[in-house]
KOLSELO-63789 format. One record per residue (C-alpha): residue in three letters; residue number from 1; y, x, z. Coordinates in steps of 0.001 Angstrom, whole numbers, plus 500000, padded with zeros to 6 digits. Each point is the difference from the previous one (the first is absolute). Example, Ala and Ser with C-alpha at 12.3 -4.5 7.8 and 13.67 -1.06 7.14 Angstrom:
% residues 2
+------+-----+--------+--------+--------+
! code ! pos !      y !      x !      z !
+------+-----+--------+--------+--------+
!  ala !   1 ! 495500 ! 512300 ! 507800 !
!  ser !   2 ! 503440 ! 501370 ! 499340 !
+------+-----+--------+--------+--------+
***
This chain:
% residues 291
+------+-----+--------+--------+--------+
! code ! pos !      y !      x !      z !
+------+-----+--------+--------+--------+
!  unk !   1 ! 808520 ! 590480 ! 569910 !
!  unk !   2 ! 497091 ! 497356 ! 499292 !
!  unk !   3 ! 499983 ! 498173 ! 496484 !
!  unk !   4 ! 500196 ! 496531 ! 501251 !
!  unk !   5 ! 503367 ! 501563 ! 502116 !
!  unk !   6 ! 501392 ! 501938 ! 496408 !
!  unk !   7 ! 499677 ! 496383 ! 498385 !
!  unk !   8 ! 501372 ! 498462 ! 502496 !
!  unk !   9 ! 502841 ! 502702 ! 499799 !
!  unk !  10 ! 500315 ! 499462 ! 496499 !
!  unk !  11 ! 500435 ! 496450 ! 499779 !
!  unk !  12 ! 502485 ! 500306 ! 502429 !
!  unk !  13 ! 502189 ! 502512 ! 498303 !
!  unk !  14 ! 500064 ! 497696 ! 497075 !
!  unk !  15 ! 500681 ! 497113 ! 502255 !
!  unk !  16 ! 502829 ! 501368 ! 501156 !
!  unk !  17 ! 501104 ! 501364 ! 496670 !
!  unk !  18 ! 499662 ! 496620 ! 498643 !
!  unk !  19 ! 502193 ! 498791 ! 502836 !
!  unk !  20 ! 502685 ! 502604 ! 499618 !
!  unk !  21 ! 500071 ! 499141 ! 496561 !
!  unk !  22 ! 500777 ! 496507 ! 500643 !
!  unk !  23 ! 502531 ! 500835 ! 502441 !
!  unk !  24 ! 501868 ! 502373 ! 497276 !
!  unk !  25 ! 500078 ! 496738 ! 497376 !
!  unk !  26 ! 501217 ! 497912 ! 502654 !
!  unk !  27 ! 502668 ! 502422 ! 501110 !
!  unk !  28 ! 500593 ! 501252 ! 496003 !
!  unk !  29 ! 500915 ! 495934 ! 499558 !
!  unk !  30 ! 502842 ! 499491 ! 503043 !
!  unk !  31 ! 502934 ! 498213 ! 499345 !
!  unk !  32 ! 503074 ! 501666 ! 501045 !
!  unk !  33 ! 502173 ! 498092 ! 502633 !
!  unk !  34 ! 502916 ! 499111 ! 498511 !
!  unk !  35 ! 502966 ! 498019 ! 502374 !
!  unk !  36 ! 503910 ! 499420 ! 501051 !
!  unk !  37 ! 501188 ! 501116 ! 503031 !
!  unk !  38 ! 503581 ! 500594 ! 501657 !
!  unk !  39 ! 501583 ! 503118 ! 500415 !
!  unk !  40 ! 499639 ! 499730 ! 503317 !
!  unk !  41 ! 496025 ! 499305 ! 500175 !
!  unk !  42 ! 497782 ! 503365 ! 501352 !
!  unk !  43 ! 497815 ! 501432 ! 497473 !
!  unk !  44 ! 496484 ! 498712 ! 501055 !
!  unk !  45 ! 497787 ! 502910 ! 501823 !
!  unk !  46 ! 503096 ! 501910 ! 500583 !
!  unk !  47 ! 501634 ! 498901 ! 503267 !
!  unk !  48 ! 503897 ! 501138 ! 500538 !
!  unk !  49 ! 500261 ! 500313 ! 495526 !
!  unk !  50 ! 502104 ! 497385 ! 498337 !
!  unk !  51 ! 500396 ! 498921 ! 496046 !
!  unk !  52 ! 503688 ! 500913 ! 500934 !
!  unk !  53 ! 498918 ! 503596 ! 500753 !
!  unk !  54 ! 498282 ! 499972 ! 497328 !
!  unk !  55 ! 502262 ! 498470 ! 497497 !
!  unk !  56 ! 502694 ! 502475 ! 502028 !
!  unk !  57 ! 498212 ! 503162 ! 497767 !
!  unk !  58 ! 500947 ! 498055 ! 496576 !
!  unk !  59 ! 503590 ! 499090 ! 501007 !
!  unk !  60 ! 501089 ! 502624 ! 502089 !
!  unk !  61 ! 503197 ! 498551 ! 501893 !
!  unk !  62 ! 498198 ! 496737 ! 500427 !
!  unk !  63 ! 501472 ! 498058 ! 503221 !
!  unk !  64 ! 499389 ! 496818 ! 501696 !
!  unk !  65 ! 502187 ! 497451 ! 498272 !
!  unk !  66 ! 500021 ! 496353 ! 499025 !
!  unk !  67 ! 497805 ! 497099 ! 501529 !
!  unk !  68 ! 496790 ! 501900 ! 500437 !
!  unk !  69 ! 500879 ! 502444 ! 497681 !
!  unk !  70 ! 501121 ! 503320 ! 498965 !
!  unk !  71 ! 502374 ! 501722 ! 497635 !
!  unk !  72 ! 500560 ! 503283 ! 498676 !
!  unk !  73 ! 501586 ! 502537 ! 496782 !
!  unk !  74 ! 498036 ! 502789 ! 499933 !
!  unk !  75 ! 496843 ! 500070 ! 497993 !
!  unk !  76 ! 497196 ! 502380 ! 499627 !
!  unk !  77 ! 499578 ! 501334 ! 496527 !
!  unk !  78 ! 497883 ! 497976 ! 497432 !
!  unk !  79 ! 499179 ! 499433 ! 496096 !
!  unk !  80 ! 498438 ! 496571 ! 498290 !
!  unk !  81 ! 496530 ! 499742 ! 500024 !
!  unk !  82 ! 500539 ! 499121 ! 495951 !
!  unk !  83 ! 502091 ! 503299 ! 499757 !
!  unk !  84 ! 504334 ! 500996 ! 499898 !
!  unk !  85 ! 500933 ! 497431 ! 497728 !
!  unk !  86 ! 498841 ! 497149 ! 502212 !
!  unk !  87 ! 501342 ! 501510 ! 503365 !
!  unk !  88 ! 502679 ! 497748 ! 501475 !
!  unk !  89 ! 502241 ! 500500 ! 502962 !
!  unk !  90 ! 499879 ! 498594 ! 503392 !
!  unk !  91 ! 503083 ! 497993 ! 500899 !
!  unk !  92 ! 502786 ! 501664 ! 502087 !
!  unk !  93 ! 499339 ! 498578 ! 503452 !
!  unk !  94 ! 495973 ! 499066 ! 500467 !
!  unk !  95 ! 498832 ! 497257 ! 501611 !
!  unk !  96 ! 497022 ! 499663 ! 501195 !
!  unk !  97 ! 498466 ! 497324 ! 501978 !
!  unk !  98 ! 495749 ! 499937 ! 499474 !
!  unk !  99 ! 497394 ! 502020 ! 497969 !
!  unk ! 100 ! 496723 ! 499972 ! 498454 !
!  unk ! 101 ! 497622 ! 501787 ! 501593 !
!  unk ! 102 ! 495775 ! 501364 ! 498384 !
!  unk ! 103 ! 497900 ! 501551 ! 502442 !
!  unk ! 104 ! 497567 ! 502809 ! 498066 !
!  unk ! 105 ! 496487 ! 498581 ! 500701 !
!  unk ! 106 ! 498044 ! 502852 ! 501721 !
!  unk ! 107 ! 503177 ! 502271 ! 500873 !
!  unk ! 108 ! 501992 ! 498221 ! 502606 !
!  unk ! 109 ! 502265 ! 503877 ! 499899 !
!  unk ! 110 ! 501894 ! 498620 ! 496797 !
!  unk ! 111 ! 501925 ! 497027 ! 499023 !
!  unk ! 112 ! 501796 ! 498099 ! 497277 !
!  unk ! 113 ! 503369 ! 498335 ! 500172 !
!  unk ! 114 ! 501796 ! 497817 ! 497252 !
!  unk ! 115 ! 503620 ! 499748 ! 501112 !
!  unk ! 116 ! 502766 ! 498478 ! 497749 !
!  unk ! 117 ! 503329 ! 501509 ! 500618 !
!  unk ! 118 ! 502160 ! 497134 ! 497981 !
!  unk ! 119 ! 501446 ! 499986 ! 496947 !
!  unk ! 120 ! 500214 ! 502537 ! 497388 !
!  unk ! 121 ! 503381 ! 500059 ! 498075 !
!  unk ! 122 ! 499300 ! 499595 ! 496368 !
!  unk ! 123 ! 496516 ! 499521 ! 500711 !
!  unk ! 124 ! 498230 ! 496641 ! 499812 !
!  unk ! 125 ! 497675 ! 501408 ! 502939 !
!  unk ! 126 ! 500826 ! 500199 ! 503307 !
!  unk ! 127 ! 499421 ! 503858 ! 501508 !
!  unk ! 128 ! 496386 ! 499411 ! 500593 !
!  unk ! 129 ! 498596 ! 502994 ! 501723 !
!  unk ! 130 ! 496198 ! 501389 ! 500806 !
!  unk ! 131 ! 499517 ! 502156 ! 502909 !
!  unk ! 132 ! 496650 ! 501833 ! 501104 !
!  unk ! 133 ! 499758 ! 501183 ! 503653 !
!  unk ! 134 ! 498069 ! 502009 ! 501870 !
!  unk ! 135 ! 500101 ! 498657 ! 503718 !
!  unk ! 136 ! 498213 ! 502471 ! 501829 !
!  unk ! 137 ! 500195 ! 502590 ! 501811 !
!  unk ! 138 ! 503754 ! 499441 ! 499087 !
!  unk ! 139 ! 501868 ! 497627 ! 497330 !
!  unk ! 140 ! 500961 ! 501417 ! 497076 !
!  unk ! 141 ! 500928 ! 498650 ! 496857 !
!  unk ! 142 ! 497411 ! 501610 ! 496963 !
!  unk ! 143 ! 501259 ! 497762 ! 496981 !
!  unk ! 144 ! 502344 ! 497087 ! 498956 !
!  unk ! 145 ! 500626 ! 498999 ! 496314 !
!  unk ! 146 ! 501780 ! 496911 ! 498913 !
!  unk ! 147 ! 497926 ! 497452 ! 498383 !
!  unk ! 148 ! 502202 ! 496832 ! 499385 !
!  unk ! 149 ! 500504 ! 498984 ! 496067 !
!  unk ! 150 ! 501056 ! 496097 ! 501480 !
!  unk ! 151 ! 502076 ! 497703 ! 501766 !
!  unk ! 152 ! 497095 ! 499541 ! 502830 !
!  unk ! 153 ! 497418 ! 503090 ! 500236 !
!  unk ! 154 ! 496760 ! 500035 ! 503089 !
!  unk ! 155 ! 496680 ! 500892 ! 500440 !
!  unk ! 156 ! 498052 ! 498161 ! 497514 !
!  unk ! 157 ! 497428 ! 496713 ! 501739 !
!  unk ! 158 ! 496651 ! 501277 ! 497788 !
!  unk ! 159 ! 497694 ! 501154 ! 502624 !
!  unk ! 160 ! 498487 ! 503371 ! 498562 !
!  unk ! 161 ! 498082 ! 502467 ! 501394 !
!  unk ! 162 ! 500157 ! 503944 ! 500252 !
!  unk ! 163 ! 499745 ! 502239 ! 496855 !
!  unk ! 164 ! 498270 ! 503050 ! 502468 !
!  unk ! 165 ! 499977 ! 499908 ! 503570 !
!  unk ! 166 ! 503367 ! 499621 ! 501985 !
!  unk ! 167 ! 501570 ! 499669 ! 496203 !
!  unk ! 168 ! 501186 ! 496177 ! 499562 !
!  unk ! 169 ! 500857 ! 498796 ! 496922 !
!  unk ! 170 ! 503352 ! 499009 ! 499975 !
!  unk ! 171 ! 501623 ! 496692 ! 498152 !
!  unk ! 172 ! 503840 ! 500017 ! 500491 !
!  unk ! 173 ! 501071 ! 496809 ! 497984 !
!  unk ! 174 ! 503733 ! 499631 ! 499108 !
!  unk ! 175 ! 501536 ! 496443 ! 498538 !
!  unk ! 176 ! 502535 ! 497196 ! 499578 !
!  unk ! 177 ! 499727 ! 496752 ! 498005 !
!  unk ! 178 ! 502625 ! 497928 ! 498792 !
!  unk ! 179 ! 499708 ! 496116 ! 498706 !
!  unk ! 180 ! 498091 ! 501232 ! 497139 !
!  unk ! 181 ! 497995 ! 503228 ! 500312 !
!  unk ! 182 ! 498455 ! 502086 ! 502740 !
!  unk ! 183 ! 499980 ! 503855 ! 499967 !
!  unk ! 184 ! 497419 ! 501971 ! 501178 !
!  unk ! 185 ! 499227 ! 503806 ! 500381 !
!  unk ! 186 ! 497397 ! 501583 ! 502341 !
!  unk ! 187 ! 499620 ! 503229 ! 500952 !
!  unk ! 188 ! 496572 ! 501337 ! 500173 !
!  unk ! 189 ! 500428 ! 503281 ! 502342 !
!  unk ! 190 ! 497623 ! 502351 ! 502334 !
!  unk ! 191 ! 501155 ! 503024 ! 502261 !
!  unk ! 192 ! 498294 ! 503300 ! 498891 !
!  unk ! 193 ! 500889 ! 503026 ! 502079 !
!  unk ! 194 ! 502529 ! 498195 ! 502407 !
!  unk ! 195 ! 502006 ! 498801 ! 496674 !
!  unk ! 196 ! 500709 ! 496191 ! 498034 !
!  unk ! 197 ! 497875 ! 500328 ! 496888 !
!  unk ! 198 ! 500706 ! 497176 ! 496833 !
!  unk ! 199 ! 496927 ! 498891 ! 498176 !
!  unk ! 200 ! 501858 ! 497766 ! 498226 !
!  unk ! 201 ! 502567 ! 497057 ! 499958 !
!  unk ! 202 ! 498755 ! 496277 ! 498751 !
!  unk ! 203 ! 502266 ! 497516 ! 498875 !
!  unk ! 204 ! 499414 ! 496414 ! 499732 !
!  unk ! 205 ! 502323 ! 497039 ! 499017 !
!  unk ! 206 ! 500253 ! 496322 ! 500478 !
!  unk ! 207 ! 501926 ! 497500 ! 498473 !
!  unk ! 208 ! 500062 ! 496477 ! 499881 !
!  unk ! 209 ! 501747 ! 497198 ! 497461 !
!  unk ! 210 ! 499956 ! 496569 ! 499316 !
!  unk ! 211 ! 496847 ! 500356 ! 497663 !
!  unk ! 212 ! 497990 ! 502523 ! 501515 !
!  unk ! 213 ! 499329 ! 502373 ! 502967 !
!  unk ! 214 ! 499125 ! 503931 ! 499602 !
!  unk ! 215 ! 498411 ! 501616 ! 502863 !
!  unk ! 216 ! 498649 ! 503379 ! 500398 !
!  unk ! 217 ! 497895 ! 501456 ! 502965 !
!  unk ! 218 ! 499332 ! 503331 ! 501164 !
!  unk ! 219 ! 496537 ! 501160 ! 502331 !
!  unk ! 220 ! 498808 ! 503094 ! 500550 !
!  unk ! 221 ! 496232 ! 501518 ! 501262 !
!  unk ! 222 ! 498708 ! 502867 ! 499936 !
!  unk ! 223 ! 496528 ! 501582 ! 498998 !
!  unk ! 224 ! 498324 ! 503161 ! 499939 !
!  unk ! 225 ! 501493 ! 502516 ! 498574 !
!  unk ! 226 ! 500433 ! 504072 ! 499261 !
!  unk ! 227 ! 500589 ! 501560 ! 503554 !
!  unk ! 228 ! 501561 ! 500580 ! 502176 !
!  unk ! 229 ! 501729 ! 496083 ! 499330 !
!  unk ! 230 ! 498482 ! 496622 ! 498700 !
!  unk ! 231 ! 501312 ! 498802 ! 496723 !
!  unk ! 232 ! 502222 ! 496632 ! 499752 !
!  unk ! 233 ! 500066 ! 497739 ! 497625 !
!  unk ! 234 ! 503018 ! 497428 ! 499517 !
!  unk ! 235 ! 499770 ! 496925 ! 498430 !
!  unk ! 236 ! 502499 ! 497568 ! 499069 !
!  unk ! 237 ! 498986 ! 496289 ! 499869 !
!  unk ! 238 ! 502911 ! 498222 ! 497449 !
!  unk ! 239 ! 499466 ! 496074 ! 499550 !
!  unk ! 240 ! 502492 ! 497857 ! 497902 !
!  unk ! 241 ! 499693 ! 496467 ! 500867 !
!  unk ! 242 ! 501805 ! 497091 ! 498399 !
!  unk ! 243 ! 501963 ! 497561 ! 501932 !
!  unk ! 244 ! 499557 ! 496993 ! 498111 !
!  unk ! 245 ! 503756 ! 499149 ! 499652 !
!  unk ! 246 ! 501839 ! 499254 ! 497024 !
!  unk ! 247 ! 502487 ! 502572 ! 499556 !
!  unk ! 248 ! 501461 ! 499363 ! 496220 !
!  unk ! 249 ! 502238 ! 503372 ! 500656 !
!  unk ! 250 ! 496725 ! 502564 ! 500534 !
!  unk ! 251 ! 496957 ! 500773 ! 498005 !
!  unk ! 252 ! 497151 ! 500639 ! 502392 !
!  unk ! 253 ! 497488 ! 502616 ! 499775 !
!  unk ! 254 ! 496600 ! 498930 ! 500145 !
!  unk ! 255 ! 498275 ! 499965 ! 503009 !
!  unk ! 256 ! 497479 ! 502829 ! 500833 !
!  unk ! 257 ! 498551 ! 502716 ! 502288 !
!  unk ! 258 ! 499893 ! 503463 ! 499692 !
!  unk ! 259 ! 499129 ! 503267 ! 501802 !
!  unk ! 260 ! 501742 ! 503526 ! 500150 !
!  unk ! 261 ! 498032 ! 502771 ! 501500 !
!  unk ! 262 ! 499949 ! 503493 ! 500816 !
!  unk ! 263 ! 497751 ! 502831 ! 501752 !
!  unk ! 264 ! 501864 ! 502680 ! 501632 !
!  unk ! 265 ! 498050 ! 502890 ! 500831 !
!  unk ! 266 ! 500368 ! 503360 ! 501980 !
!  unk ! 267 ! 500651 ! 502687 ! 497343 !
!  unk ! 268 ! 499429 ! 503515 ! 501830 !
!  unk ! 269 ! 501479 ! 502278 ! 497501 !
!  unk ! 270 ! 503553 ! 498116 ! 499911 !
!  unk ! 271 ! 499363 ! 499341 ! 504131 !
!  unk ! 272 ! 501076 ! 496348 ! 498957 !
!  unk ! 273 ! 498376 ! 496141 ! 498998 !
!  unk ! 274 ! 499841 ! 499575 ! 496239 !
!  unk ! 275 ! 498989 ! 496790 ! 497803 !
!  unk ! 276 ! 499206 ! 499998 ! 496972 !
!  unk ! 277 ! 500741 ! 496478 ! 499795 !
!  unk ! 278 ! 503790 ! 499013 ! 498155 !
!  unk ! 279 ! 499014 ! 496441 ! 500741 !
!  unk ! 280 ! 502622 ! 499509 ! 502861 !
!  unk ! 281 ! 502825 ! 502015 ! 498262 !
!  unk ! 282 ! 499435 ! 497342 ! 496870 !
!  unk ! 283 ! 500260 ! 497214 ! 502347 !
!  unk ! 284 ! 503550 ! 501711 ! 501558 !
!  unk ! 285 ! 501097 ! 500343 ! 496363 !
!  unk ! 286 ! 499417 ! 496522 ! 499250 !
!  unk ! 287 ! 501484 ! 498472 ! 503224 !
!  unk ! 288 ! 503270 ! 501771 ! 499503 !
!  unk ! 289 ! 500539 ! 498217 ! 496581 !
!  unk ! 290 ! 499722 ! 497429 ! 502149 !
!  unk ! 291 ! 502843 ! 500464 ! 502506 !
+------+-----+--------+--------+--------+
***
């Protein structure tokens, strides 16, 4: 090969490598699409397969019933992502009408579904199950865990990317509010070897009074970390603002802005994400005193 041709080929390979790197970076930053769906809807890309078909792998006697919904009684065995003590029992009669779905960028063969099975006796939270399915060559349930810790449970609206190719960061929020307080728990999760794994649960709290408002806003970002996963940065911004109202029976705290944060990195020895920061635990302990 002539020298000019060798030089051209070398430059061409360099360009292709840079192009591939850019594509990889863009792919890595993909956001997992989340959507609400009716049970009768067809799973995208899988003609003839409905969400009802998938949920029947979780509630094994699920049958059409009610207005555009389904009812059942028999649920596949599951545990709570927080451990045995957090587990609740689903209602005797499960009524399903719609579910929430999360696609996995780069892997059309799998899907994550969040389903609220209804009130759990003796628990504040409904029995909310998170299920992982493989769709082809035949639909199969890979894992199912309970994730609810408060009255309303759903996928978070936060836009986050992938921990690794085909491995989205999964954020599940459980919340409820009253006239004076707001409670929010965010489960930070991912899928490893077709099983759900918890990174941590982040608790935030808001309160409203005559004299002041307190808000706590969590945010989630990722940065380079030990292989095979990106590291996760969690930050909670707390603001205390005065209302300016005259409140004779209430002493207001000083207005302030504070940030509590932690970095979670993959620990290959422990096979899980860990953090050295205690700031979020300290915030949760301070919030518990305000309930």
